[in-house]
C-alpha positions in Angstrom: 54.8 11.2 2.0 55.9 7.9 3.4 54.6 4.7 1.7 55.1 0.9 2.3 53.7 -2.2 0.7 53.4 -5.8 1.7 52.3 -8.9 -0.2 50.7 -11.1 2.4 50.4 -14.7 1.3 46.8 -16.0 1.7 44.0 -17.4 -0.4 41.4 -15.5 1.7 42.5 -12.0 0.8 39.0 -10.9 -0.5 37.3 -12.2 2.7 39.8 -10.5 5.0 39.7 -7.1 3.2 35.9 -7.1 3.2 35.8 -8.0 6.9 38.4 -5.4 7.8 36.7 -2.7 5.8 33.3 -3.4 7.3 35.0 -3.3 10.8 36.6 0.1 10.1 33.6 1.6 8.3 31.9 2.3 11.7 34.4 5.0 12.5 36.4 5.8 9.3 35.8 6.6 5.6 35.9 3.3 3.7 35.3 2.2 0.1 35.5 -1.4 -0.9 34.3 -4.3 -3.0 35.4 -7.9 -3.2 38.7 -7.0 -4.9 39.9 -3.8 -3.4 39.4 -1.7 -0.2 40.6 1.8 0.7 40.4 3.0 4.4 41.1 6.6 5.2 42.5 7.2 8.7 43.1 10.7 10.1 46.8 10.3 9.4 47.0 7.6 6.8 45.4 5.7 3.9 45.5 1.9 3.7 44.7 0.2 0.4 44.2 -3.6 0.1 43.9 -5.5 -3.1 42.9 -9.2 -3.1 44.9 -11.5 -5.5 44.4 -15.2 -5.9 47.2 -16.1 -3.5 48.0 -12.9 -1.7 46.6 -9.7 -0.2 48.5 -6.6 -1.3 48.5 -4.0 1.4 49.8 -0.4 0.9 50.0 2.2 3.7 50.6 5.9 3.0 51.2 8.5 5.7 52.7 12.0 6.0 55.6 11.0 8.3 57.8 7.9 8.8 56.7 7.7 12.5 53.0 7.5 11.5 54.0 4.9 8.9 55.6 2.6 11.5 52.6 2.9 13.8 50.0 2.3 11.0 51.9 -0.8 9.7 51.3 -2.3 13.2 47.6 -1.2 13.3 46.9 -2.8 9.9 48.9 -6.0 10.6 47.3 -6.5 14.0 43.8 -6.0 12.7 44.3 -8.4 9.8 45.8 -11.0 12.1 42.6 -10.8 14.2 40.4 -11.5 11.2 42.8 -14.2 9.9 43.2 -15.9 13.2 43.3 -19.3 11.6 46.3 -18.3 9.6 47.8 -15.8 12.0 50.3 -14.5 12.4 50.4 -13.5 8.7 53.8 -12.7 7.3 54.1 -9.0 6.4 57.2 -8.3 4.4 56.9 -4.5 4.3 58.9 -2.9 1.5 
């Protein structure tokens, strides 16, 4: 299992995670509320947690190759919804 986490500085984390979860809920399994969202992709799970000054994003996959691809998918989609703040800084660890 490959996992990475980023703390993305924003005061709009709750708004972005809800928008993104609603967007993905049309094709994927999604559970979310104002504080946390979990999106299950065919090859990954993305978890987002809203904090007062950041959005914590965790991506888990089976392989490192999938992890690299899914980091880009999540970051690109978040940047679309956060267009006023984009590009958001993702410091994946």
